[in-house]
C-alpha positions as CSV (number, residue, x, y, z in Angstrom):
1,M,168.8,151.6,-64.0
2,V,169.3,155.3,-64.6
3,N,168.0,156.1,-61.1
4,L,170.7,154.1,-59.3
5,F,173.3,156.0,-57.3
6,G,171.0,158.9,-57.1
7,G,170.8,159.1,-60.9
8,V,174.2,160.9,-61.0
9,Y,175.7,158.9,-63.9
10,Q,173.1,159.8,-66.5
11,N,174.7,162.0,-69.2
12,Q,178.0,162.1,-67.3
13,T,181.2,161.5,-69.4
14,I,183.2,158.8,-67.6
15,L,186.7,157.9,-68.6
16,L,187.3,154.3,-67.7
17,I,190.9,153.3,-67.8
18,G,191.2,149.5,-68.3
19,N,187.8,148.9,-69.9
20,T,188.9,145.8,-71.8
21,G,189.8,144.0,-68.6
22,F,187.6,141.7,-66.6
23,K,186.3,144.2,-64.0
24,G,186.5,147.1,-66.5
25,S,184.2,145.4,-69.1
26,W,181.6,144.7,-66.4
27,M,181.8,148.3,-65.1
28,A,181.6,149.9,-68.6
29,Y,178.5,147.9,-69.2
30,W,176.8,148.9,-66.0
31,L,177.7,152.6,-66.5
32,S,176.2,152.5,-70.0
33,K,173.0,151.0,-68.5
34,M,172.8,154.0,-66.2
35,G,173.0,156.5,-69.1
36,A,176.7,157.4,-68.8
37,K,178.8,158.4,-71.8
38,V,181.6,155.9,-71.4
39,I,185.0,156.6,-72.9
40,G,187.3,153.5,-72.6
41,Y,191.1,153.6,-72.7
42,S,192.9,150.3,-72.5
43,H,195.3,147.8,-74.1
44,K,193.8,145.8,-76.9
45,T,192.2,142.6,-75.6
46,L,194.7,140.1,-74.3
47,T,192.6,137.0,-73.9
48,S,190.5,134.8,-76.1
49,P,187.6,134.7,-75.5
50,C,187.3,138.2,-74.1
51,H,184.3,139.7,-72.2
52,F,184.9,143.1,-73.8
53,D,184.6,141.6,-77.3
54,L,181.6,139.4,-76.4
55,L,179.6,142.4,-75.0
56,G,180.2,144.5,-78.1
57,K,181.2,148.1,-78.4
58,E,178.0,149.8,-79.4
59,F,177.3,151.1,-75.9
60,Y,180.6,153.0,-75.7
61,H,180.7,156.8,-76.5
62,E,184.2,156.2,-77.6
63,Y,187.0,153.6,-76.9
64,I,190.7,154.1,-77.4
65,F,193.4,151.5,-77.4
66,G,196.6,152.7,-75.8
67,D,199.2,152.2,-73.1
68,I,198.9,153.8,-69.6
69,N,202.7,154.0,-69.7
70,D,202.5,156.5,-72.6
71,Y,201.8,159.8,-70.7
72,K,201.5,161.9,-73.8
73,V,198.7,159.8,-75.2
74,I,196.8,159.7,-71.9
75,E,197.2,163.4,-71.5
76,K,195.8,164.0,-75.0
77,V,192.8,161.8,-74.2
78,V,192.1,163.6,-71.0
79,K,192.5,167.1,-72.4
80,S,190.5,166.5,-75.6
81,N,187.4,165.2,-73.9
82,N,184.9,166.9,-71.5
83,I,185.4,164.3,-68.8
84,D,183.5,164.4,-65.5
85,L,185.0,161.5,-63.6
86,V,187.8,159.0,-64.0
87,F,187.9,155.3,-62.9
88,H,191.4,153.8,-63.1
89,L,191.3,150.0,-63.3
90,A,194.2,149.2,-65.7
91,A,196.9,147.1,-64.2
92,Q,199.2,144.1,-64.6
93,S,197.1,142.0,-62.2
94,L,198.7,138.5,-62.1
95,V,201.0,137.4,-59.2
96,R,202.9,134.6,-60.9
97,Y,203.4,136.8,-64.1
98,S,204.9,139.5,-61.9
99,Y,207.8,137.1,-60.9
100,S,208.7,136.7,-64.6
101,N,208.0,140.4,-65.5
102,P,208.7,142.5,-62.5
103,L,209.8,145.7,-64.4
104,E,206.6,145.6,-66.5
105,T,204.5,145.1,-63.3
106,F,206.1,148.0,-61.4
107,T,206.0,150.3,-64.5
108,T,202.4,149.6,-65.3
109,N,201.0,149.6,-61.8
110,V,203.1,152.4,-60.3
111,I,204.2,154.8,-63.1
112,G,201.0,154.1,-65.0
113,T,198.9,155.1,-62.0
114,A,201.0,158.3,-61.6
115,N,200.5,159.0,-65.3
116,V,196.7,158.7,-65.1
117,I,196.4,160.9,-61.9
118,E,198.8,163.5,-63.3
119,A,196.9,163.7,-66.6
120,S,193.6,164.0,-64.8
121,K,195.0,166.7,-62.7
122,Q,195.5,168.8,-65.8
123,N,191.7,168.9,-66.7
124,S,189.8,171.3,-64.5
125,N,186.5,169.8,-65.6
126,I,187.3,166.5,-63.9
127,K,185.7,166.2,-60.4
128,G,188.0,163.4,-59.3
129,I,189.3,159.9,-59.8
130,V,188.8,156.4,-58.2
131,V,192.0,154.5,-58.3
132,V,191.4,150.7,-58.0
133,S,194.2,148.7,-56.4
134,S,194.0,145.4,-54.6
135,D,193.7,143.8,-51.1
136,K,197.2,142.6,-51.8
137,C,198.5,146.2,-51.2
138,Y,198.7,145.4,-47.5
139,E,201.9,144.0,-45.8
140,N,200.5,140.5,-45.3
141,F,201.7,138.7,-42.2
142,E,199.2,135.9,-42.9
143,D,197.6,136.1,-39.5
144,D,193.9,135.7,-38.9
145,R,193.3,139.5,-38.4
146,P,191.5,141.2,-41.3
147,Y,193.3,144.2,-42.7
148,N,191.8,147.6,-42.5
149,E,192.6,150.9,-44.2
150,L,195.1,152.0,-41.6
151,D,197.3,149.0,-42.0
152,R,200.8,149.3,-43.5
153,M,201.2,149.0,-47.3
154,G,203.6,146.3,-48.4
155,G,203.9,143.2,-50.5
156,Y,206.2,140.1,-50.9
157,D,205.9,139.5,-54.6
158,P,206.3,142.2,-57.3
159,Y,202.6,142.3,-58.0
160,S,201.6,142.8,-54.3
161,A,204.5,145.3,-53.8
162,S,203.4,147.3,-56.9
163,K,199.9,147.5,-55.5
164,G,201.2,148.9,-52.2
165,C,203.2,151.4,-54.3
166,T,200.0,152.3,-56.2
167,E,198.3,153.2,-53.0
168,L,201.4,155.3,-51.9
169,V,201.3,157.2,-55.2
170,A,197.6,157.9,-54.8
171,N,198.1,159.0,-51.2
172,S,201.0,161.3,-52.2
173,Y,198.9,163.0,-54.8
174,R,196.0,163.3,-52.4
175,S,198.2,164.8,-49.7
176,S,200.3,167.1,-51.9
177,F,197.7,168.4,-54.5
178,F,194.2,167.3,-53.4
179,N,194.3,167.6,-49.6
180,K,190.8,167.3,-48.1
181,K,191.3,170.4,-45.9
182,D,191.9,172.5,-49.1
183,F,188.8,171.2,-51.0
184,G,186.7,174.1,-52.3
185,T,189.4,176.7,-51.9
186,K,192.7,175.6,-53.4
187,H,191.3,172.7,-55.5
188,N,188.0,170.9,-56.4
189,F,189.4,167.4,-57.0
190,I,188.6,164.3,-55.0
191,L,190.9,161.2,-55.1
192,A,189.6,158.0,-53.7
193,S,191.3,154.6,-53.8
194,A,189.7,151.2,-53.5
195,R,190.9,147.7,-52.5
196,A,188.9,144.6,-53.2
197,G,189.3,140.9,-52.4
198,N,189.6,138.0,-54.8
199,V,187.1,139.0,-57.5
200,I,185.2,136.3,-59.4
201,G,182.5,136.4,-62.0
202,G,181.8,135.4,-65.6
203,G,184.0,136.8,-68.4
204,D,187.4,136.4,-66.8
205,W,189.9,134.4,-68.9
206,S,193.1,135.6,-67.3
207,L,196.0,133.1,-66.9
208,D,196.7,131.6,-63.5
209,R,193.4,132.3,-62.0
210,L,191.4,129.6,-60.2
211,I,188.0,129.7,-61.8
212,P,189.0,130.8,-65.3
213,D,191.4,127.8,-65.4
214,V,189.0,125.2,-64.1
215,V,186.1,126.2,-66.3
216,K,188.2,126.4,-69.5
217,N,189.6,123.0,-68.8
218,A,186.1,121.7,-68.0
219,S,184.9,122.8,-71.4
220,Q,187.7,120.6,-72.9
221,Q,187.1,117.7,-70.5
222,Q,190.5,118.3,-68.9
223,S,191.6,118.3,-65.2
224,T,193.1,121.4,-63.7
225,E,196.3,121.4,-61.6
226,I,195.7,123.2,-58.3
227,R,198.7,124.8,-56.7
228,N,197.5,125.8,-53.3
229,P,194.3,124.1,-52.2
230,A,194.5,125.4,-48.7
231,A,195.0,129.1,-49.8
232,T,192.2,131.2,-48.2
233,R,190.8,134.4,-49.7
234,P,187.8,136.8,-49.4
235,W,186.0,135.7,-52.6
236,Q,183.4,138.1,-54.0
237,H,181.4,138.6,-57.2
238,V,182.7,141.2,-59.6
239,L,179.5,143.3,-59.1
240,E,180.2,143.8,-55.4
241,P,183.4,145.9,-55.6
242,I,182.0,147.7,-58.7
243,S,179.0,148.8,-56.7
244,G,181.6,150.2,-54.2
245,Y,183.6,152.0,-56.9
246,L,180.4,153.5,-58.3
247,L,179.3,154.6,-54.8
248,L,182.7,156.4,-54.4
249,G,182.1,157.9,-57.9
250,Q,178.7,159.1,-56.8
251,N,180.2,160.9,-53.8
252,I,182.8,162.5,-56.0
253,L,180.3,163.8,-58.5
254,Q,178.3,165.1,-55.5
255,K,181.4,166.9,-54.2
256,N,181.6,164.9,-51.0
257,S,185.3,165.3,-50.2
258,S,185.1,162.9,-47.2
259,V,185.6,160.0,-49.6
260,S,189.1,161.2,-50.6
261,E,190.7,158.2,-48.8
262,G,191.4,154.5,-49.2
263,W,188.5,152.0,-49.0
264,N,188.1,148.2,-48.6
265,F,185.3,146.4,-50.4
266,G,184.9,142.7,-49.6
267,P,182.5,140.0,-48.4
268,A,180.4,140.5,-45.2
269,N,181.7,139.3,-41.8
270,N,185.2,138.8,-43.1
271,E,184.0,135.8,-45.0
272,T,186.7,133.6,-46.5
273,L,186.9,130.2,-48.2
274,S,189.9,128.0,-49.1
275,V,190.5,127.1,-52.7
276,K,189.5,123.5,-52.0
277,E,186.2,124.8,-50.5
278,V,185.5,126.9,-53.6
279,L,186.1,123.9,-55.9
280,G,183.8,121.9,-53.8
281,V,181.0,124.3,-54.5
282,A,182.0,124.6,-58.2
283,T,182.0,120.9,-58.9
284,K,178.4,120.5,-57.5
285,I,177.2,123.1,-60.0
286,W,179.1,121.9,-63.0
287,T,180.1,118.2,-62.7
288,E,182.5,118.5,-65.7
289,I,184.9,120.4,-63.4
290,S,187.8,118.2,-62.2
291,Y,191.2,118.9,-60.6
292,H,194.3,117.4,-59.1
293,T,196.8,118.7,-56.6
294,P,200.4,117.5,-57.4
295,E,203.2,118.4,-55.1
296,Q,204.6,121.9,-55.8
297,L,208.4,122.0,-56.0
298,N,210.3,125.4,-56.1
299,A,207.0,127.3,-56.7
300,P,207.1,131.1,-56.2
301,H,205.8,132.4,-53.0
302,E,202.0,133.2,-52.9
303,A,200.2,134.3,-49.7
304,K,198.1,131.5,-48.2
305,L,195.8,133.7,-46.0
306,L,194.3,137.1,-46.5
307,R,191.2,138.8,-45.0
308,L,189.7,142.2,-45.4
309,D,187.9,144.5,-42.9
310,I,185.1,146.3,-44.6
311,S,183.7,148.0,-41.5
312,K,184.8,151.5,-42.7
313,A,182.8,151.2,-46.0
314,T,179.9,149.8,-44.1
315,K,179.8,152.6,-41.5
316,E,180.8,155.6,-43.5
317,L,179.5,154.8,-47.0
318,D,176.5,152.7,-45.9
319,W,177.8,150.1,-48.4
320,K,177.1,146.4,-47.9
321,P,177.5,143.2,-50.0
322,V,174.5,141.8,-51.8
323,W,175.6,138.3,-52.5
324,N,177.5,136.1,-50.0
325,T,180.5,134.0,-51.1
326,L,178.5,130.9,-52.0
327,T,176.1,132.9,-54.2
328,A,179.1,134.6,-55.9
329,I,180.6,131.2,-56.7
330,E,177.3,129.8,-57.9
331,K,176.6,132.8,-60.2
332,T,180.1,132.6,-61.6
333,I,180.1,128.9,-62.4
334,E,176.6,129.2,-63.9
335,W,177.8,132.1,-66.1
336,Y,180.6,130.0,-67.6
337,K,178.4,126.8,-67.8
338,N,175.9,128.8,-69.8
339,F,178.6,130.3,-72.0
340,Y,180.4,127.0,-72.8
341,T,177.3,124.7,-73.1
342,N,174.6,127.0,-74.4
343,K,176.6,129.9,-76.0
344,V,174.6,132.3,-73.8
345,L,176.0,135.4,-72.2
346,S,174.5,135.9,-68.7
347,T,176.0,139.3,-68.0
348,E,172.8,141.4,-68.4
349,S,170.7,138.9,-66.5
350,D,173.2,138.7,-63.6
351,L,173.3,142.5,-63.4
352,I,169.5,142.8,-63.3
353,T,169.3,140.1,-60.7
354,Y,172.0,141.7,-58.6
355,V,170.3,145.2,-58.7
356,N,166.9,143.7,-57.9
357,Q,168.3,141.8,-54.9
358,A,170.2,145.0,-53.8
359,T,166.9,146.9,-53.9
360,E,165.3,144.2,-51.8
361,K,168.1,144.5,-49.3
362,N,167.6,148.3,-49.3
363,C,171.1,149.1,-50.4
364,N,171.5,152.9,-50.3
365,W,172.8,153.1,-53.9
366,T,169.5,151.7,-55.2
367,K,167.6,154.8,-54.1
């Protein structure tokens, strides 16, 4: 895999903030397979099981447990390592949790992001940073129009609002310190930000997420309570947005300052499915999955419709999804079924299959 993304990651030192999380653990594994020296910085694992623990730590160059709200520690990590590129994935990422813990959510997602960017700014060796936020950063009017990168930032709940703020912080640093028109003269730093849809895949055990809840309950022969069966989202496998993040990273390492903007990564053709439709696919793959939908009284607000426009990434980055939504669901449920019934970890085989099929589809990052 070392030749993927033009071979740029081989022997590069990559600081991955949030490596113990769901997306972070998959990304660290993929980076290591491409020959990168991965330095992880994250909270200690918060779930059991945990994908980070299951994968093992031997492929890391180094990993450090710490808090992104502790600027002095982050600054020390950044200054004491010869880092080439930073990926910032750490976040408080749960909507319902944000209602109970709004200050933690805003502090982690907004101030934590500023801490990571500011610390990275102090190391002249770093070529740039990819800040990962969420599709929920957009002011969501729940109409049928997919949101594009020029739409207004916003958010009803604390989590969504914090992600809108994350993008505003990134854009402020980009405008004030890393302006594209000054690249190569006043600075040599590129700051890209990325928004993805509802990301699924094996290895996620976060609370209050659809598939982690149903598969964990299925393994215990229990039914899952479904809050919003009609909620509609742009579901995508975890490897899809990661390929987009890595493509942005490739451009940063190759000093292509045009990527110093915000980018959407989601399913093709604005593809969306309701929660009920996702469960319909899941129950066909693993018949142990069962659910019920009691009436929700006084439940906190959660958006029922969200769509993403990925035409910018398609046209300007030549990025495209490899797996459609149905394949993403199938791969995800099969991963958990293998884990719970056979004690088999399918991460490596899923990555190999994904890369092979991307190659067949002539994705530009496979060359």
